[in-house]
C-alpha positions in Angstrom: -6.4 -2.7 -75.9 -5.5 -5.6 -73.8 -2.4 -3.8 -72.5 -4.4 -0.7 -71.5 -7.0 -2.8 -69.7 -4.4 -4.4 -67.5 -2.9 -1.0 -66.8 -6.3 0.4 -65.6 -6.8 -2.7 -63.4 -3.4 -2.0 -61.8 -4.4 1.6 -61.1 -7.7 0.5 -59.6 -6.1 -2.1 -57.4 -3.4 0.2 -56.2 -5.9 2.9 -55.4 -7.9 0.4 -53.4 -4.7 -0.6 -51.5 -4.0 3.0 -50.9 -7.5 3.5 -49.5 -7.1 0.5 -47.3 -3.8 1.7 -46.1 -5.2 5.1 -45.2 -8.0 3.5 -43.3 -5.5 1.3 -41.4 -3.4 4.3 -40.6 -6.4 6.3 -39.3 -7.5 3.3 -37.1 -4.0 3.0 -35.7 -3.9 6.7 -34.9 -7.2 6.5 -33.2 -6.1 3.4 -31.2 -2.9 5.2 -30.2 -5.0 8.1 -28.8 -7.2 5.7 -26.8 -4.1 3.8 -25.6 -2.4 7.1 -24.5 -5.4 8.2 -22.6 -5.7 4.9 -20.8 -2.0 5.1 -19.9 -2.5 8.6 -18.5 -5.5 7.3 -16.4 -3.4 4.4 -15.2 -0.6 6.8 -14.1 -3.1 9.0 -12.2 -4.7 5.9 -10.5 -1.2 4.6 -9.6 -0.4 7.9 -7.9 -3.6 7.9 -6.0 -3.0 4.3 -4.9 0.5 5.1 -3.7 -0.9 8.0 -1.6 -3.6 5.9 -0.1 -1.1 3.1 0.6 1.2 5.5 2.4 -1.7 6.8 4.4 -2.8 3.3 5.3 0.8 2.4 6.4 0.9 5.4 8.7 -2.4 4.5 10.2 -1.3 0.9 10.8 1.8 2.3 12.5 -0.3 4.5 14.8 -2.6 1.5 15.6 0.4 -0.7 16.5 1.8 2.1 18.8 -1.6 2.5 20.4 -2.0 -1.3 20.9 1.4 -1.4 22.6 0.4 1.5 24.9 -2.9 -0.2 25.7 -1.3 -3.6 26.3 1.2 -2.0 28.7 -1.6 -0.1 30.5 -3.8 -3.3 30.9 -0.8 -5.4 31.9 0.3 -2.9 34.6 -3.1 -3.0 36.4 -3.7 -6.0 38.5 -6.5 -7.3 40.8 -5.8 -7.0 44.5 -4.7 -10.3 45.9 -3.1 -11.4 42.6 0.3 -11.0 41.2 0.6 -8.6 38.3 1.2 -10.1 34.9 4.0 -7.6 34.2 5.7 -6.8 37.6 7.4 -3.5 37.9 10.9 -3.7 39.4 11.2 -1.1 42.2 9.1 1.4 40.4 9.8 4.4 42.7 13.4 3.4 43.4 13.2 4.0 47.1 12.3 0.6 48.5 15.5 -1.0 49.9 14.2 -3.3 52.6 11.6 -6.0 52.9 9.7 -6.9 56.1 7.6 -10.0 56.3 4.3 -10.4 58.1 6.0 -12.4 60.8 8.2 -9.4 61.5 11.4 -10.8 60.0 13.3 -8.1 58.0 15.7 -8.4 55.2 18.4 -5.9 54.4 20.1 -6.2 51.0 23.9 -6.4 51.0 
């Protein structure tokens, strides 16, 4: 009887181990599903972030361009009686002589 008793104990303990193993396998499968879903969400969010970053970079580029245009426009306007901050060198290309208030003229060589 003693031998049959130990055999039944081994069967009981092995069936308990099998049950525990099945429970562990089920939990691992459930965790895998959750992890896969989270990875999919991360991939979607990464795609959205990349799109928004590209849009933001384009908008910053436009702002830089507009600031340059604005700075040039502001710099070219000057108050009468003061020298301009960004002088234009012969803007029309047709001024070839200078005459001072005293009447003295200057002809370039």
